[in-house]
C-alpha atoms as one frame of an Amber mdcrd trajectory, in Angstrom:
protein
   0.001  -0.128   0.303   0.856   3.425  -0.846   2.375   4.500   2.741   4.307
   1.458   3.689   7.447   2.709   4.858   6.211   5.012   7.842   8.893   5.942
  10.229   8.315   7.054  13.455   9.939   9.258  15.734  12.001   7.148  18.453
  10.621   8.131  21.480   8.101  10.872  19.597   5.484  10.574  21.558   6.412
  10.476  24.938   5.685  13.959  25.972   5.287  13.863  30.038   1.180  14.383
  30.160   0.255  11.964  26.725   1.878   8.945  29.158  -0.939   6.901  30.996
  -1.755   5.507  33.950  -1.283   1.935  35.289  -0.032   0.924  31.786  -3.382
   1.738  29.880  -3.019   3.693  26.566  -2.707   7.447  26.403  -3.710   9.895
  23.833  -0.740  11.240  22.397   0.343   7.853  20.667  -2.190   7.999  18.058
  -0.319  10.835  16.357   2.383   9.464  14.018   5.381  11.974  14.277   7.733
  11.081  10.821  11.468  12.590  11.569  13.957  14.245   8.725  15.515  11.262
   7.061  11.843   9.287   7.601   8.916   8.703   5.566   7.761  12.208   3.521
   4.710  13.804   3.480   4.568  13.132  -0.413   4.973   9.231   0.461   1.483
   9.131   2.220  -0.183  11.902   0.487  -0.887  14.009  -2.592  -0.822  17.197
  -2.039  -3.758  19.679  -4.077  -1.268  22.479  -5.222  -4.049  24.686  -4.313
  -3.778  26.850  -1.310  -6.566  26.561   1.405  -4.980  29.559   3.250  -1.962
  31.370   4.057  -0.439  33.483   6.889   2.153  34.747   8.451   2.757  31.095
  10.111   2.775  29.611   6.453   0.829  27.793   3.815  -2.498  25.099   4.573
  -3.319  22.749   1.764  -5.906  19.992   1.110  -4.478  16.632   1.027  -5.518
  13.368  -0.016  -4.512  10.345   1.734  -2.839   7.668  -0.821  -4.251   4.317
   1.299  -7.179   5.390   2.365  -8.163   8.601  -0.184  -9.417  10.371   2.909
  -9.367  14.292   2.180  -7.115  16.532   4.996  -5.711  19.821   5.573  -2.014
  20.135   6.119  -0.139  22.887   7.702   3.393  23.951   6.909   6.054  26.447
   7.762   9.647  26.889   6.837  12.397  25.742   9.717  14.239  28.164   9.355
  12.143  30.786  10.629  12.890  29.845  14.037  10.164  31.464  16.111   7.260
  30.293  14.078   8.867  26.700  14.511   8.762  27.080  18.219   5.522  28.098
  18.067   4.460  25.326  15.579   6.429  22.606  17.969   4.302  24.185  20.835
   0.978  23.397  18.427   2.058  19.837  18.262   2.396  19.506  21.858  -0.661
  20.465  23.140  -2.741  18.908  20.128  -1.452  15.408  21.034  -3.067  16.318
  24.763  -6.276  17.570  23.317  -9.261  14.981  22.528 -12.647  16.845  21.634
 -15.449  16.834  19.328 -14.873  20.831  18.907 -11.512  20.547  18.375  -9.593
  19.966  15.618  -7.740  16.914  15.239  -3.985  16.011  14.708  -3.666  12.833
  13.166   0.384  12.934  11.856   3.488  15.034  11.449   6.123  15.066   9.105
   9.505  16.858   8.856  11.914  17.426   5.906  15.185  19.408   4.985  13.065
  22.745   5.022   9.692  22.338   6.342   7.553  21.011   9.210   4.344  19.600
   8.360   1.132  18.966  10.592  -1.982  16.523   8.924  -4.858  17.779  10.379
  -8.908  17.339  10.038 -10.228  19.155   6.890 -12.652  21.417   7.540 -14.695
  22.391   4.703 -17.147  24.642   5.738 -15.040  28.213   6.513 -14.311  30.097
   8.980 -17.030  31.804  11.721 -15.469  35.184  10.247 -16.835  34.203   6.740
 -20.492  32.957   8.180 -20.519  36.343  10.224 -19.960  38.588   7.587 -22.127
  36.702   5.744 -25.346  36.986   8.243 -24.089  40.656   9.202 -25.778  39.156
  12.552 -27.003  35.542  13.984 -30.759  34.665  15.028 -30.108  33.846  19.431
 -30.351  30.660  18.498 -27.894  30.465  16.107 -25.360  32.130  18.551 -26.345
  30.031  21.379 -25.281  26.954  19.189 -21.996  28.386  18.234 -21.217  29.680
  21.814 -22.257  26.144  23.036 -19.699  24.499  21.378 -17.269  27.351  21.688
 -17.466  27.018  25.578 -17.649  23.098  25.368 -14.268  23.001  23.742 -12.530
  25.660  26.417 -14.533  24.260  29.015 -12.676  20.992  28.273  -8.797  23.019
  27.574  -9.353  24.766  31.024 -10.277  21.264  32.599  -6.811  20.197  30.702
  -4.910  23.262  32.148  -4.334  24.624  28.579  -5.461  28.461  27.818  -5.826
  29.370  24.017  -5.069  32.896  24.247  -5.868  34.026  20.541  -9.842  32.693
  20.449 -11.378  34.647  17.582 -14.077  34.082  14.858 -10.959  33.281  12.254
  -9.900  30.521  14.653 -12.972  28.024  14.230 -13.733  26.650  11.632 -17.367
  24.607  10.669 -16.864  21.135   9.647 -19.093  21.608   6.136 -20.989  24.044
   4.508 -24.373  23.197   6.085 -26.513  25.766   7.951 -25.268  26.916  11.457
 -27.812  24.817  13.343 -26.642  21.457  11.582 -22.653  21.875  11.049 -19.981
  21.412  13.906 -17.650  24.006  14.814 -13.665  23.233  15.549 -11.191  25.118
  17.282  -8.103  25.414  15.425  -4.546  27.499  16.011  -2.909  26.363  18.898
   0.593  28.102  18.342  -0.279  30.933  20.893  -1.849  28.301  23.425  -0.165
  27.738  26.828  -0.048  25.122  30.114  -1.172  26.687  32.790  -1.113  25.767
  36.756  -4.362  26.594  39.017  -3.605  29.546  40.308  -0.384  30.429  38.080
   0.082  33.669  36.468   0.472  33.749  32.632   2.627  37.144  30.853   2.911
  36.456  27.216   1.595  38.929  25.320  -0.542  37.320  22.878  -3.886  37.656
  20.903  -5.986  40.322  19.065  -6.826  43.853  19.818 -10.536  43.208  19.170
 -10.674  39.548  21.682  -7.885  40.441  23.742  -8.658  40.805  27.758  -7.243
  43.961  29.528  -5.274  41.362  32.049  -3.423  40.048  28.392  -2.326  43.757
  27.649  -1.290  44.129  31.420   1.107  41.032  30.910  -0.685  39.491  34.282
  -3.277  36.743  33.514  -4.715  33.726  33.436  -7.255  31.548  31.872 -10.172
  33.734  32.339  -8.948  35.578  29.338 -10.110  33.328  27.225 -13.696  33.724
  28.747 -13.525  37.658  27.436 -12.630  36.471  24.468 -16.128  34.279  24.510
 -18.116  37.219  25.636 -16.366  39.444  22.647 -17.496  36.557  20.448 -20.528
  36.590  21.539 -21.384  39.954  21.398 -20.121  40.031  18.025 -22.109  37.262
  16.827 -25.346  39.381  18.099 -24.680  42.484  16.458 -22.485  42.086  13.669
 -19.403  44.635  15.595 -17.336  44.184  18.422 -17.746  46.114  22.002 -14.642
  47.907  21.805 -13.436  49.159  18.321 -11.882  52.220  16.988 -10.197  53.739
  13.884  -7.091  52.371  14.951  -5.285  49.464  16.732  -4.285  51.646  19.622
  -7.922  53.091  19.716  -9.433  49.633  20.231  -6.481  48.832  23.041  -7.723
  51.786  25.278 -11.086  50.705  24.982 -10.162  47.613  25.724  -8.330  48.711
  28.449 -10.986  50.817  29.998 -13.369  47.984  30.023 -16.464  49.821  29.629
 -18.638  49.064  26.840 -22.619  49.339  26.620 -25.577  47.925  23.897 -26.875
  50.775  21.508 -30.138  50.360  22.234 -31.301  50.272  18.092 -29.260  47.261
  17.697 -29.879  45.250  20.809 -33.807  46.360  21.255 -34.585  42.680  19.932
 -31.934  40.916  21.752 -33.105  38.994  25.311 -31.647  40.095  28.590 -30.313
  36.908  29.287 -27.808  37.224  26.662 -26.745  40.831  27.939 -26.605  39.187
  30.837 -24.169  36.493  30.106 -22.280  38.962  28.003 -21.755  40.989  31.067
 -20.433  37.992  33.193 -17.655  37.243  30.422 -16.379  40.544  30.123 -16.161
  41.581  34.041 -12.923  43.274  34.174 -12.222  41.342  37.539 -11.220  37.982
  36.042 -12.421  36.098  39.592 -15.742  37.859  39.030 -16.100  36.816  35.245
 -17.627  33.545  34.353 -16.058  30.285  34.170 -16.363  28.159  30.678 -18.816
  25.672  32.972 -20.527  28.644  34.197 -21.553  29.772  31.067 -22.469  26.749
  29.482 -24.647  26.263  32.659 -26.322  29.676  32.108 -29.993  30.258  30.973
 -29.647  31.722  27.957 -26.941  28.180  26.369 -29.342  25.861  28.118 -32.466
  27.252  26.863 -31.787  29.010  23.547 -29.228  26.074  22.340 -31.431  23.104
  20.990 -29.918  20.455  23.380 -28.009  17.510  21.016 -29.962  14.952  19.078
 -32.355  13.038  20.913 -29.766  10.040  20.538 -30.350   7.444  23.015 -28.032
   4.618  23.824 -29.047   1.526  22.605 -28.829  -2.416  23.360 -26.094  -2.969
  20.890 -24.125   0.138  21.929 -24.058  -0.625  25.413 -22.867  -4.557  24.280
 -19.896  -3.117  22.334 -19.176  -1.282  25.693 -19.749  -4.457  27.172 -17.674
  -6.293  24.687 -14.904  -4.342  25.094 -13.720  -5.433  28.179 -13.161  -8.789
  26.700 -10.814  -7.539  23.380  -6.817  -7.788  24.143  -5.261  -4.887  24.776
  -3.370  -4.320  20.853  -7.009  -4.680  19.853  -8.192  -1.856  22.374  -5.273
   0.550  21.253  -5.972  -0.238  17.866  -9.709   0.557  18.195  -8.562   4.006
  19.513  -6.070   4.398  16.444  -9.116   3.687  14.210 -11.622   5.829  15.992
  -8.874   8.935  15.971  -8.619   8.687  11.900 -12.459   8.708  11.368 -13.968
  11.602  10.465 -16.982  13.470  11.736 -19.425  11.904   9.108 -17.917   8.448
   9.695 -19.180   8.153  13.214 -21.752  11.395  13.361 -24.191   8.657  15.074
 -21.748   8.020  17.433 -20.908  11.584  18.426 -24.383  12.650  18.635 -24.937
  10.061  21.169 -21.718  11.351  22.869 -23.064  14.838  23.098 -26.531  13.456
  24.102 -25.097  11.790  27.518 -22.662  14.868  27.860 -25.412  16.713  29.835
 -23.228  19.545  30.468 -21.114  20.213  27.625 -17.621  19.662  28.791 -16.934
  16.835  26.435 -15.959  14.104  29.294 -18.216  11.492  30.524 -18.897  10.325
  33.694 -20.600   7.652  35.391 -23.731   9.518  36.333 -23.799  10.815  32.767
 -23.489   7.303  31.541 -25.750   5.672  33.691 -28.904   8.865  33.119 -28.328
   8.265  29.603 -29.184   4.158  30.451 -32.099   5.222  32.291 -33.408   7.801
  29.541 -33.253   4.863  27.164 -35.158   2.435  28.964 -32.498   0.283  30.500
 -34.426  -1.301  33.840 -31.125  -2.349  35.169 -27.376  -0.920  35.404 -25.031
  -4.311  34.285 -23.539  -5.539  37.417 -19.894  -5.121  35.539 -21.043  -1.284
  34.964 -17.605   0.205  37.184 -15.164  -2.441  35.808 -16.682  -1.825  32.384
 -16.691   1.990  32.975 -12.562   1.458  34.047 -11.418  -0.719  31.103 -12.842
   2.145  28.763 -11.248   4.486  30.663  -7.571   4.105  29.083  -5.847   6.914
  30.406  -6.967   6.578  33.862  -8.379   9.864  34.004 -11.547   9.134  35.746
 -13.713  10.005  33.212 -14.402   8.702  29.672 -12.901  11.056  26.710 -14.455
  11.336  23.456 -12.232   9.095  21.421 -12.396   6.463  24.508 -15.991   6.503
  23.845 -15.731   6.176  20.353 -13.279   3.493  20.675 -15.487   1.119  22.852
 -18.366   1.301  20.816 -17.373   1.429  17.405 -19.163  -1.207  15.540 -17.276
  -3.865  13.698 -18.409  -2.923  10.437 -16.872   0.155  10.746 -13.597  -1.332
  11.580 -12.790  -4.227   9.723 -12.112  -2.640   6.279  -8.794  -3.221   5.184
  -7.861  -0.016   4.405  -9.365   1.563   7.661  -7.058  -1.700   9.604  -4.045
  -0.731   7.406  -3.530   2.932   8.536  -4.049   1.544  12.376  -1.380  -1.266
  11.752   0.827   2.194  10.442   0.711   3.425  13.721   2.239   0.330  15.600
   4.939  -0.529  12.780   7.391   2.229  13.858   9.917   1.541  11.624   7.938
   0.870   8.677   9.241  -2.498   7.899   5.687  -4.188   7.332   6.006  -5.621
  10.854   5.477  -5.373  14.516   8.458  -6.057  16.246   7.962  -6.855  20.641
   9.798  -3.729  21.291   7.300  -1.707  19.269   4.348  -3.441  21.175   6.069
  -1.899  24.483   7.045   1.079  22.714   3.626   1.972  21.736   1.197   0.259
  23.853   3.048   1.638  26.818   3.267   5.199  25.631   7.117   5.580  25.724
   6.449   3.771  29.010   8.083   0.318  29.086   7.838  -0.680  32.456   4.213
  -0.357  32.539   3.186  -3.469  31.061   4.761  -6.871  32.248   7.727  -7.925
  30.019   5.516 -11.466  29.857   1.897  -9.781  29.147   3.826  -8.639  26.145
   4.929 -11.988  25.491   1.576 -13.163  25.913  -0.122 -10.678  23.643   3.182
 -11.278  20.544   2.484 -14.874  20.967  -1.789 -14.770  21.021  -1.715 -12.735
  17.866   1.806 -14.059  16.179   0.144 -16.803  14.402   2.883 -18.126  12.119
   5.604 -17.922  15.202   8.060 -15.826  13.722   8.594 -13.258  16.913   6.650
 -10.603  15.087   2.850  -9.265  13.715   2.418  -9.416  10.550   0.002  -7.303
   8.864  -2.216 -10.294   7.659  -2.032 -11.668  11.393  -3.095  -7.932  12.764
  -6.089  -7.957  10.458  -6.857 -11.279  11.433  -7.011  -9.966  14.993  -9.413
  -7.592  14.120 -11.557  -9.584  12.950 -11.633 -12.291  15.583 -14.478 -11.585
  18.088 -12.667 -13.744  21.079  -9.091 -11.278  20.715
């Protein structure tokens, strides 16, 4: 197949924050890293010469995977620009930590002598900025649908101790050109994002004049700066212009520093008091008084104006898939994580709708209570006796909650994952040296996400023996594919 020589960076996915607990699978291992001298972008993808976008960061083009024919976006920068290179690496490191329906997916990275490339999810619906220009202003229902997705993604990021620092309409993409009510919004561009410590202070000045918080300009702020930006975006959605505006950037920034804004009666006469109240809470000058993302998600305006996720109840078949996930071996579980992470929104739409329906607080994570509530609503009279054990098994990174891809991996229908090209894409992640076979060392590296000691050597040997049918000490693609099709493995 087209990309058979994949070569991942040795230890390329061992960032501390992506490591799993108790020998379970972390998220970062699913992103394949190709170092200089290894596989090239052109070996795996056909790159369209037409650019999707261009800016100070470099260019974005469409590309098509040579094996699966799936279209994706590739972002590239020149390595000679050291500052941009550092920003790019920051973006890669943080995207490895993120797993949410409203955050853009990173699939793999490449590096050659001149450039670094990020292969990401392709969104064809354009920027939120373009929709604002097109519609002039949104209805409250449309604005609430957008804000619920933004706030959900930011709530998840902040729970992951990541601050975006550059939220603006240009940094949100729609997955397709469907009406707002039917299209998913994705947060993009993590080049200015930063990890933070609870109670800590960030000092780097970042952001865009209209949307930046006053505390960022002062050089001392925390994650609440993102909520200020959300308040400005909500304001713009409802009336088509920002609360702080001027003829020059300096004029805009002076108004931002003052924090004073008002609702022009003529423009806001048809907008609800609930909407205005939420904006005031997001644009509080004093950060401790400013709403958190979770508070904003639970505010009356978002709850009542944004339609709840489609009534997509848990089916008996899906619960059976959850239960069956426990019996699968560790390699198959990891492969299902990879497959789930590689699938497009369109491919997993029904499962995404169920996840969003179960996620009652919109934070992109499922608790045991949210799952049991979902089962009760679906008419299940009894919760499975091994329910706690099921959840512990599905929670592959040991976080105590079910992440988006964890849910997808455990609930995927077999018909969706036994296609040869889909399984091949997963096999490539495990075949780190690209020789067409998975060695014992590669199993250790991937299954333990860089923590070889986390899973006993004996367990690795037993797993290898179980899948390695010809006894050569390695797993070839045919053996891997047989395992994926086998109900008992």
